[in-house]
C-alpha positions as CSV (number, residue, x, y, z in Angstrom):
1,M,228.2,44.5,-2.3
2,D,226.1,42.4,-4.7
3,I,222.5,41.4,-3.7
4,T,220.4,38.8,-5.4
5,I,216.6,39.1,-5.0
6,M,214.1,36.4,-5.6
7,P,211.1,37.2,-7.8
8,E,208.4,37.5,-5.1
9,S,205.8,40.2,-4.3
10,L,206.1,42.2,-1.2
11,S,203.4,42.7,1.4
12,G,203.0,44.0,5.0
13,R,203.8,47.1,7.0
14,V,206.8,49.4,7.0
15,R,207.5,52.8,8.6
16,A,208.7,55.7,6.5
17,I,212.2,56.8,7.2
18,P,212.8,60.5,8.2
19,S,213.0,62.9,5.2
20,K,216.6,63.7,4.5
21,S,215.4,66.9,2.7
22,F,213.9,68.1,5.9
23,A,216.7,66.8,8.0
24,H,219.3,68.9,6.1
25,R,217.2,72.0,6.5
26,L,216.4,71.6,10.2
27,L,220.0,70.8,11.1
28,I,221.3,73.8,9.3
29,C,218.8,76.1,10.9
30,S,219.6,74.7,14.3
31,A,223.3,75.3,13.8
32,L,222.7,78.9,12.8
33,S,220.3,79.5,15.7
34,D,220.5,81.4,19.0
35,R,220.4,78.3,21.3
36,K,220.4,74.6,21.4
37,T,217.8,72.6,19.4
38,F,216.8,69.0,19.6
39,V,216.0,67.7,16.1
40,K,213.9,64.6,16.3
41,C,215.1,62.3,13.5
42,T,215.1,58.5,14.2
43,G,217.3,57.6,11.2
44,T,220.3,58.9,9.2
45,S,222.0,58.4,5.9
46,E,225.3,59.2,4.2
47,D,223.8,62.5,2.9
48,I,222.5,63.6,6.3
49,D,225.9,62.6,7.9
50,A,227.6,64.8,5.3
51,T,225.7,67.8,6.5
52,V,226.3,66.9,10.1
53,R,230.1,66.7,9.4
54,S,230.0,70.0,7.6
55,L,228.2,71.8,10.4
56,I,230.6,70.4,13.0
57,A,233.5,71.6,10.8
58,L,232.1,75.1,11.0
59,G,232.0,74.9,14.8
60,A,228.6,73.5,15.7
61,G,228.2,70.9,18.4
62,I,226.1,67.9,17.3
63,D,225.4,64.9,19.5
64,R,223.6,61.9,18.0
65,S,221.2,59.6,19.8
66,E,218.6,57.1,18.7
67,E,215.9,59.7,18.8
68,G,217.8,62.5,16.9
69,F,220.4,65.2,17.1
70,E,221.2,67.7,19.9
71,V,222.6,70.7,18.1
72,T,224.6,73.4,19.7
73,P,224.9,76.5,17.4
74,I,228.0,77.7,15.6
75,P,229.7,80.2,18.0
76,E,229.7,83.8,16.7
77,Q,233.5,83.5,16.1
78,G,233.4,79.7,15.5
79,A,233.7,79.7,11.7
80,L,236.6,82.2,11.1
81,K,239.5,79.8,10.7
82,R,240.0,77.7,7.6
83,R,237.7,74.7,7.7
84,L,237.4,71.4,5.7
85,L,233.8,70.4,5.0
86,D,233.5,66.8,3.7
87,C,230.4,66.8,1.6
88,G,230.8,63.2,0.4
89,E,228.5,62.7,-2.6
90,S,225.7,65.0,-1.2
91,G,224.7,67.7,-3.6
92,S,222.4,69.1,-1.0
93,T,225.2,69.5,1.5
94,L,227.5,71.3,-1.0
95,R,224.8,73.6,-2.4
96,F,223.5,74.5,1.0
97,M,226.7,74.8,3.0
98,L,228.8,76.8,0.4
99,P,226.7,79.9,0.7
100,V,226.4,79.5,4.5
101,A,230.2,79.3,4.9
102,C,230.5,82.4,2.6
103,A,228.0,84.3,4.7
104,L,229.9,83.4,7.9
105,G,233.1,84.7,6.3
106,T,235.1,81.6,6.8
107,D,237.9,80.3,4.6
108,S,236.6,76.8,3.7
109,S,237.5,73.9,1.6
110,F,234.8,71.5,0.4
111,K,235.8,67.9,-0.2
112,L,233.7,66.3,-3.0
113,A,233.4,62.6,-3.9
114,G,231.8,60.4,-6.6
115,R,230.0,62.3,-9.3
116,L,229.5,65.4,-7.2
117,P,232.5,67.4,-8.8
118,S,230.8,67.1,-12.2
119,R,227.3,68.1,-11.1
120,P,226.3,71.7,-12.1
121,M,227.3,74.5,-9.7
122,S,228.4,77.3,-12.0
123,H,225.3,79.5,-11.6
124,L,225.5,79.5,-7.8
125,E,229.3,80.0,-7.9
126,D,229.0,83.0,-10.3
127,E,226.5,84.7,-7.9
128,L,228.7,84.1,-4.9
129,K,231.7,85.6,-6.7
130,K,229.7,88.6,-7.8
131,H,228.9,89.2,-4.1
132,G,232.3,89.2,-2.5
133,C,233.5,85.6,-2.5
134,N,236.6,84.0,-4.0
135,L,236.3,80.5,-5.3
136,S,238.9,78.1,-6.7
137,G,239.1,74.4,-7.6
138,Q,235.7,74.3,-9.5
139,G,235.2,71.0,-11.2
140,G,237.7,69.2,-9.1
141,D,237.4,67.1,-5.9
142,K,238.1,70.1,-3.6
143,L,236.4,73.5,-3.9
144,C,237.9,76.4,-1.9
145,A,236.0,79.5,-0.8
146,S,237.1,82.7,1.0
147,G,235.9,86.2,1.4
148,Q,232.7,87.7,2.9
149,L,229.4,87.3,1.2
150,R,227.6,90.6,0.6
151,P,223.8,91.3,0.6
152,G,222.3,92.4,-2.7
153,H,220.4,91.2,-5.8
154,Y,221.0,87.6,-6.8
155,I,219.8,86.0,-10.1
156,L,219.5,82.3,-10.5
157,P,217.9,80.0,-13.1
158,G,214.8,78.1,-12.0
159,D,215.3,75.1,-14.2
160,V,218.7,73.7,-13.0
161,S,218.5,73.2,-9.2
162,S,216.2,74.6,-6.5
163,Q,219.1,73.8,-4.1
164,Y,220.9,77.0,-5.3
165,V,218.0,79.0,-4.1
166,S,217.7,77.2,-0.8
167,G,221.5,77.6,-0.1
168,L,221.1,81.4,-0.5
169,L,218.0,81.4,1.6
170,F,219.9,79.9,4.5
171,A,222.8,82.3,4.1
172,L,221.3,85.7,3.3
173,P,219.4,86.3,6.6
174,L,222.8,86.2,8.3
175,L,224.0,89.3,6.5
176,Q,223.6,92.9,7.7
177,G,221.5,94.2,4.8
178,D,218.5,93.1,2.8
179,S,218.7,90.9,-0.3
180,Q,216.6,89.7,-3.2
181,I,216.8,86.4,-5.1
182,E,215.3,86.6,-8.6
183,I,214.5,83.3,-10.3
184,T,214.5,83.3,-14.0
185,G,212.5,80.9,-16.3
186,N,210.3,78.1,-15.0
187,I,210.8,77.3,-11.4
188,E,211.2,73.5,-11.2
189,S,210.9,71.5,-7.9
190,K,209.3,74.6,-6.4
191,D,208.1,72.5,-3.4
192,Y,211.7,72.1,-2.2
193,I,211.9,75.9,-2.0
194,Y,208.7,75.9,0.1
195,M,210.3,73.2,2.3
196,T,213.2,75.6,2.9
197,L,210.9,78.5,3.7
198,A,208.9,76.3,6.1
199,A,212.1,75.3,8.0
200,L,213.2,79.0,8.1
201,E,209.8,80.1,9.4
202,E,210.1,77.5,12.2
203,F,213.3,79.3,13.2
204,G,211.8,82.8,13.1
205,I,212.9,83.8,9.6
206,Q,210.2,85.3,7.5
207,I,210.8,85.5,3.7
208,E,208.5,87.1,1.2
209,F,208.0,85.0,-2.0
210,C,206.3,87.0,-4.7
211,G,206.1,85.6,-8.2
212,N,209.7,84.8,-9.1
213,R,211.3,86.9,-6.4
214,L,212.2,86.2,-2.8
215,N,212.8,89.2,-0.5
216,I,215.1,88.5,2.5
217,K,215.6,90.8,5.5
218,G,219.1,90.8,6.7
219,G,220.2,90.5,10.3
220,T,217.0,89.0,11.6
221,G,218.6,86.1,13.4
222,Y,217.6,82.5,13.7
223,K,215.5,81.8,16.8
224,S,215.4,78.2,17.9
225,P,212.0,76.6,18.8
226,G,213.9,74.3,21.2
227,K,212.6,71.2,19.4
228,A,212.0,70.4,15.8
229,E,210.9,67.1,14.1
230,V,211.8,65.6,10.8
231,E,208.7,64.2,9.1
232,G,208.5,61.0,7.1
233,D,210.1,60.9,3.7
234,W,207.8,60.6,0.7
235,S,210.5,60.1,-1.9
236,N,211.8,56.9,-0.3
237,A,208.4,55.7,0.8
238,A,207.4,55.9,-2.9
239,F,209.4,52.7,-3.5
240,W,207.2,50.8,-1.0
241,L,204.0,52.3,-2.3
242,C,205.0,51.4,-5.9
243,A,206.0,47.9,-4.7
244,G,202.4,47.6,-3.3
245,A,201.1,48.3,-6.8
246,L,203.3,45.5,-8.3
247,G,201.7,42.6,-6.6
248,G,201.0,40.9,-3.2
249,S,198.3,41.7,-0.7
250,G,199.3,45.3,-0.3
251,I,201.9,47.5,1.5
252,E,201.1,49.9,4.3
253,C,203.5,52.7,4.9
254,R,203.3,54.5,8.3
255,G,204.6,57.8,9.5
256,L,203.7,59.9,6.5
257,N,202.1,63.3,6.5
258,T,199.5,63.3,3.8
259,A,199.3,67.1,4.1
260,S,203.0,67.5,3.7
261,I,204.6,70.2,1.5
262,Q,206.9,67.5,0.1
263,G,206.2,67.4,-3.6
264,D,206.8,63.7,-3.8
265,R,203.6,63.0,-1.9
266,E,202.2,63.2,-5.5
267,V,203.2,59.5,-5.8
268,L,199.7,58.7,-4.2
269,D,197.8,60.4,-7.0
270,I,200.0,58.9,-9.7
271,V,199.8,55.3,-8.4
272,A,196.1,55.7,-8.2
273,K,196.0,56.9,-11.8
274,F,197.9,53.8,-12.8
275,G,195.0,51.9,-11.4
276,A,196.3,50.7,-8.0
277,E,194.1,50.8,-4.9
278,V,195.2,53.6,-2.6
279,K,193.8,54.2,1.0
280,C,194.9,56.8,3.5
281,R,194.2,56.7,7.2
282,G,195.9,59.1,9.6
283,D,199.6,58.9,9.0
284,S,199.2,55.6,7.2
285,V,199.0,54.9,3.4
286,T,198.2,51.5,1.9
287,V,198.6,50.6,-1.7
288,K,197.2,47.3,-3.2
289,P,197.6,46.0,-6.7
290,S,194.8,46.2,-9.3
291,V,194.7,46.4,-13.1
292,L,197.4,48.9,-14.2
293,K,197.3,51.1,-17.2
294,G,199.9,53.4,-18.6
295,L,199.6,57.2,-18.4
296,E,201.5,60.4,-19.1
297,I,203.6,61.8,-16.2
298,D,205.0,65.3,-16.0
299,A,208.1,64.9,-13.9
300,R,209.1,68.6,-13.8
301,D,208.5,68.9,-10.0
302,I,208.9,65.3,-9.0
303,P,212.1,64.0,-10.6
304,D,213.0,61.7,-7.7
305,L,209.8,59.7,-8.2
306,V,210.8,58.7,-11.8
307,P,212.7,55.5,-10.9
308,A,209.9,54.0,-8.7
309,L,207.1,55.0,-11.1
310,S,209.1,53.5,-14.0
311,A,209.0,50.1,-12.3
312,V,205.2,50.3,-12.2
313,A,205.0,51.5,-15.8
314,A,207.1,48.6,-16.9
315,I,204.1,46.2,-16.2
316,A,201.2,48.7,-16.7
317,G,199.1,47.9,-19.8
318,G,199.6,50.3,-22.7
319,T,202.2,53.0,-22.8
320,T,203.5,55.4,-20.2
321,V,205.2,58.6,-21.2
322,I,207.4,60.5,-18.7
323,K,208.3,64.0,-19.8
324,N,210.1,67.1,-18.5
325,A,212.6,65.0,-16.6
326,S,215.9,66.2,-18.3
327,R,217.3,67.3,-14.9
328,L,217.6,63.6,-14.0
329,R,220.7,63.6,-16.2
330,I,222.6,65.5,-13.5
331,K,221.8,63.3,-10.5
332,E,224.1,60.7,-9.0
333,S,224.0,59.0,-12.4
334,D,222.4,60.1,-15.7
335,R,219.2,58.8,-14.3
336,L,217.2,58.7,-17.5
337,Q,220.0,56.6,-19.0
338,T,220.3,54.3,-15.9
339,V,216.6,53.8,-15.4
340,A,216.2,52.9,-19.1
341,G,219.3,50.6,-19.1
342,T,218.4,48.9,-15.8
343,L,214.8,48.1,-16.6
344,S,215.7,47.1,-20.2
345,A,218.2,44.6,-18.7
346,L,215.4,43.2,-16.6
347,G,213.2,42.7,-19.7
348,A,211.2,46.0,-19.9
349,D,210.3,47.7,-23.2
350,I,211.7,51.2,-22.4
351,T,213.1,53.9,-24.6
352,E,215.1,56.9,-23.4
353,T,214.0,60.3,-24.9
354,E,215.6,63.7,-24.8
355,D,213.8,64.7,-21.6
356,G,212.1,61.5,-20.4
357,L,211.1,57.9,-21.0
358,L,208.7,56.0,-23.1
359,I,207.7,52.7,-21.5
360,K,205.4,50.0,-23.0
361,G,204.1,47.8,-20.3
362,R,204.6,44.0,-20.4
363,P,202.8,41.4,-18.2
364,R,206.1,40.3,-16.7
365,L,209.8,41.1,-16.7
366,T,212.5,38.5,-17.1
367,G,215.0,39.4,-14.4
368,G,218.8,39.5,-14.7
369,V,221.9,41.2,-13.5
370,V,222.1,45.0,-13.2
371,D,224.5,47.6,-11.7
372,S,223.3,50.5,-9.5
373,C,225.9,52.8,-11.1
374,G,226.4,54.2,-7.6
375,D,222.9,55.6,-7.6
376,H,220.7,54.8,-4.6
377,R,217.4,55.2,-6.4
378,I,218.5,52.8,-9.2
379,A,219.4,50.1,-6.7
380,M,216.0,50.5,-5.0
381,M,214.1,50.6,-8.3
382,A,215.8,47.3,-9.3
383,A,214.9,45.7,-6.0
384,I,211.2,46.4,-6.2
385,A,211.1,45.6,-9.9
386,A,212.1,42.0,-9.0
387,A,208.5,41.5,-7.8
388,A,207.5,41.7,-11.5
389,C,210.2,39.3,-12.7
390,V,210.1,35.6,-13.4
391,K,213.8,35.1,-12.6
392,P,216.0,36.5,-9.8
393,V,217.5,40.0,-10.0
394,T,221.1,40.6,-9.0
395,I,222.1,44.1,-8.1
396,K,225.8,45.0,-8.2
397,N,227.0,47.8,-5.9
398,A,223.8,47.6,-4.0
399,E,225.4,49.5,-1.1
400,A,224.5,52.7,-3.0
401,V,221.2,52.7,-1.0
402,N,223.3,54.0,2.0
403,K,223.2,57.4,0.5
404,S,219.6,57.9,1.5
405,Y,218.3,54.7,3.0
406,P,220.9,52.5,4.8
407,N,218.3,50.1,6.1
408,F,216.5,49.6,2.8
409,F,217.2,45.9,2.5
410,R,216.4,45.3,6.1
411,D,212.9,46.8,5.5
412,F,212.7,44.9,2.2
413,R,213.2,41.7,4.0
414,S,210.6,42.7,6.6
415,L,208.0,42.9,3.8
416,G,208.8,39.3,2.8
417,G,211.5,39.9,0.3
418,R,214.4,37.5,-0.1
419,A,217.6,39.5,-0.7
420,N,220.8,37.5,-0.4
421,E,224.3,39.1,-0.3
422,G,227.1,37.7,-2.4
């Protein structure tokens, strides 16, 4: 699907969609729990659907309504037969569900699509093999796992993916025996680990996090609270908040927890440092444009914000330096390359560095034709960048937004944007 966007500023009100990061976590905890749980989640996406499919494949019962998911736990013997888990292109689903399936002792096959087979998994796979699991098909479109995961001492790097740690955190409490996870080097995206710990705590799992070590008690059992709610998503709301900085009379985004443990809430501080006007009231955040100036951004813990922030940097006076973002090279696209290529095609002065981006702001961008490269955040970045262009922006393969935000263009139009298919 190609979409052409007219060069107009966005203004108005929009509601934040549910956080897919929290949705993954609460759905998994619910499926591993002792009784039914209702997970309030008023929206879904391809990634969330991938986790739902995988949990159903392991034996969970999940009924979807407009308000959320009614989750019946995986039966004690429900995961013993060979199962096919279709992960789609969701890295979270694969990295979370692989350890869980191994802990349940099921023979499982994981179907992988898009760029997912080439995304890094070796560190997690090596630890699973050291602790009783057999894996085959690594690097292909189907990964097979068998054997029974054993408790013990696990060692993972902190600078590749926090999802490795989260996957083990879901799995290890299921085992009869205590375990430890030792994280080596710098722990990047640490807030995502805290999100996992928060979800586990909601389901009665207490894990000690001391320094670079997590201590997990085995056999404690997940205990359902009966109901759980997915809060608003800061990483996708960031596109609207950044669009508010690009022009118009301002954008108000509702349904956000300003005290959230989501690391991407940092978008508020960064947009304010760019010079935009930021106001918070209750669960509502409003961003209005002002004089924007470049700044230095350390993306070590907020890699998902880089596309949205880069659109702002493209018209901010002076130079913006984004550093410590090398992990963006292993996302749905090489995101440093695609951010630089996309904004450059729209007229920005942007240079890709080894671990980040160098962006020299210009008063306006030109517009043009770009490709999402199958990356949802690249498609959304191009859409909001159109507000800073003098000519229309055409986005090829714009359906990539379905991965995290299927109604993105509906909400875009509700803010006054003109987005025409074809």
